[in-house]
C-alpha positions in Angstrom: 91.8 81.7 85.3 93.4 78.6 83.5 96.6 77.1 84.0 97.6 78.8 80.3 96.5 81.9 81.7 98.9 81.6 84.5 101.9 80.2 82.0 101.0 83.6 80.2 101.5 85.8 83.3 104.4 84.2 84.5 106.1 84.4 80.7 104.9 88.2 81.1 106.7 88.7 84.6 109.5 91.5 84.5 112.9 89.8 85.2 113.2 91.4 88.6 110.0 89.8 89.7 110.5 86.1 88.5 112.3 85.3 91.9 110.1 86.8 94.3 107.0 85.0 92.4 108.6 81.7 92.7 108.8 82.2 96.6 105.0 83.0 96.7 104.0 80.0 94.4 106.4 77.6 96.3 104.6 78.7 99.6 101.2 78.3 98.4 102.3 74.9 96.9 103.7 73.9 100.2 100.6 75.0 102.0 102.5 77.5 103.7 100.3 80.0 102.6 96.7 79.8 102.0 95.8 80.5 98.7 92.4 82.1 99.8 94.6 84.6 101.6 96.8 85.8 98.5 94.5 88.7 98.2 96.6 90.3 100.6 99.3 90.6 98.2 97.5 92.7 95.5 98.8 95.9 94.8 95.8 97.6 96.2 95.9 96.0 99.6 99.7 96.5 99.7 99.2 99.9 99.1 96.9 100.2 102.1 99.1 98.1 104.3 102.2 100.5 103.6 99.9 103.6 104.6 98.9 101.8 108.0 102.2 101.0 108.6 103.1 104.7 107.8 100.5 106.1 110.4 101.9 103.7 112.9 105.3 104.8 112.4 104.1 108.4 112.8 102.1 107.9 116.0 98.6 108.4 114.5 97.1 105.5 116.5 95.2 104.9 119.9 95.6 101.7 121.9 92.8 100.6 123.9 92.7 97.8 126.7 89.1 96.9 126.6 86.4 97.0 123.4 84.4 99.3 126.0 87.3 101.9 125.9 87.1 102.0 122.3 83.5 102.5 122.2 84.0 105.3 124.8 86.1 107.0 122.8 84.1 107.1 119.9 
């Protein structure tokens, strides 16, 4: 992606997402967010995370104290 591509993406942002996008870009510029980790903000990953949080809230999880305990449960 070129800077020109990025400018076009910004121009095409819905008005209600500009502020949130600016926050993320500023965090990257300040080195508060690793650009190599921005994949977590893709829609696919956000959807998967929402599903995981839903599983946690529903109690569909198990806790294991050790790796051995986890393997024994499999």
